[in-house]
N, C-alpha and C positions, 0 to 999 in steps of 0.2 A: 616725699610733698606732704604740702599741706591738703586736705582735702575737707570740704564744707559742704554737710549735708543735714538730713531733717530738717529742712523749713529755716536752716542757719543764715539769719538777717543782720545789716548794718554792723558787718564787722570789717576792722579795717587792720591790710596786713601791708605793711609798710607805709611810707605816707612820702612827701617833698617839704620841707628840700632834702639835698643829696647830702648822706651820709644817716636820715634818720631809719634806712629800708634793712630789708635782712637780704640776706644770699642765701638763695633757696637753688642748691645744686645736684647731679650726678645722685639724682632718685630717678627709679627704674620705670618710674610713669612719668606724670605730667607733672610740675612744679607744682602748680596751684589749680586745686579740681573744684569747680563748684557746680556741686551734681544735682537733675533734675529731681523731681519726683514726679512719681505713677501720675497725680494733679499737677498738671503742669502752675497751675497757678499759685500754688502752695510750694512754689520751689524758692530757695533763699535769694535775695536781693537786697541792695544798695548797701554790696560786698564791696568795698576797696582796696585795688591791689595796687601799688604806686610807689615808684620811686624803690625797690630793688633790685640787685642783681638776680636775675635770673637765667642761669645758663647751664650745659650739658646735661639738660635731662633726658630722658630716653623718649617723651614725647613733647610736645608743643609746653610751651611758659606757662598757660594760663588756658585752660578748657574748663566751656561751661556749655554741660548737655549731660547726659544719659551715659548709666556707668557703661564702660566698653566691654568688651567679649574678654572672658579669663583668659591668659595667655598661658597655657600647661606648661609650659617648659621654665617660665619665668615666676606662674604664681602672681598676677599684676595685673588690674583693668589697665588693656591697652583702649586711649581713649586720641583721639585727634580731632583737627577744625573742625567748628562749625562754619562752612561759608555765610558772609551775610545775610539776612533775612532768607535764610533756608529754612528756619526751626519757627518762624512768626517770631514775636515778641511775650509771649509769655513764657515763663522757664526762668534760669537762673541767669540772676543780673538783667532780668527783662531781656535776655539776648541781644545784649549792647551794642551794636555795629563796631566794627572795627575800620580806623582808616584807612585810605588806598595809597601807596607808596608808588611816583615814580621812583623810575635809577635815579640813583644819587648824583650830583655834579662835583667830583673833587678838585680841590688845586693846592697841591701837595699836599701841608696839614689841615686846611680847609674842607669842609663837605658841607654843599647845599642841598638840602631834603626838602624835596617837596609833595604836596601830597592832598587830598581832599579826602570831606566825610559827607555820605548822605544818609541823614539821618531824620530826627524829628524837628518840622519847619520852625524857624524863628525861636530856636533854644540855643544854650551856650552848652560848650563841650572841653575839657580840658585834653588838650593831645602830648600824649608822653613821650617821648623821643629816647630810642636807644641806639646804639651800636653793636654788633656781632663781630667777634673773628669769623664766623663761618652761620650759614640758616642750619636750622633742624636738619634732621629728615624727613620731616611734614613739606617740606619748604614753605611754611610758615616760621615764626620769628620767634627768640625769647628776647631776652634783655638781658646782654651782661653789664652793657655801662649804659646808665640813666645819663642823658644829656641833657634836656631842656625839656620843659613843657610852651606851649603857648597856646592860650585859649582864641577859640573862635565862636563866632554867631552864625546859625545855619540862618538861609533865605530863606522863601515863602515856598520857594519849591525840597527845602532840605539840604541844602547842600552853602559848604564851607569851603574852603581851602587854605593852603598855607605855606608858609615859601622860610624856612631855614638858615640861615647861615652858624657852621658851627666849627671854628676854628680849634686851632689844636690836638686833632686828631690822629693817632698813628694810621699809617698805611695798614697794617696787618688786622683793622677792622672795616670790614668791605659789605656785612651784611647788616644793614637798617631797619630798621622795625618800630612800632607805634601802636598806642593804645589809646581808648576814648574813655571817658570818663564823664556819665552826665553831671547832672548839677546835684541830685539826690545818692550820689556816690556808687556808680553801679560803672564798675570798669567787664569793658570788653576784652576777649583774646587779641594776645598779640596778632596784628599785620602778614600779611604776605610779605616774603622779602623779594622784593624789586630782583630783575634777572640780570641786572647790568649798573655798572657805574660808570661812568662819565669822567675821562679825566681831561681835564683843559690843563695844557702846560705850553711855556715859550721857550725858545732855546734861542739865545742872544751868542755873539762874539764876544769872546771874553779878552785875548790879547794879541789876535789877532787885526787887520784891516775890515773896517765894517760902511760900505761891503767891499766884498772881496771880490777879486778880480776870478774869471774861470783860468782854472789850471793853478790857484795857491793852495799851500797847504793851509790849514785853519784851525787855530787851537779854540775849542769853547769852553 
């Protein structure tokens, strides 16, 4: 994967629009790791990670935090997600919080993604949305396919919500994730993957009488 340390700042890993990102996959650790320094205030900031295809890594897609413990069998740092606001806001990318997604709603190949972010009040954030065939083993996501970006502005309480309809998405993609990037370019880790997808479907009669009479044979 890609690792940034020694207070490395103002880096750009991928970018929007689609097609400008990298493929970061099949790594033993995280896809992108931005390491904390012993003095957290000296950690790297303003590191933008956007528009990439990050998938099939052994840990989370983006990791903000201290080096993990060394796995003696695999000889790499085992890293993990940093829950929102659990480490304060002095550290890699200022420990930018990630969005929280609700279970998606699917109607055929159209998916509606709902979510929110609780961050600094009266601030602008770019919410990047992604689709995955499955969630990472951590329960948090990666970003296999970049879908779209929505810009949100938090209210006085630091809360903003979003609701996005994404057409043309194959049903094999069932795990949805998001990142948040603030106006200074600090990108968060990927969000936790919602536990379910709500399916909306309508069944209609095709070649039979509609409405059908009790006892009739019907064709859909």
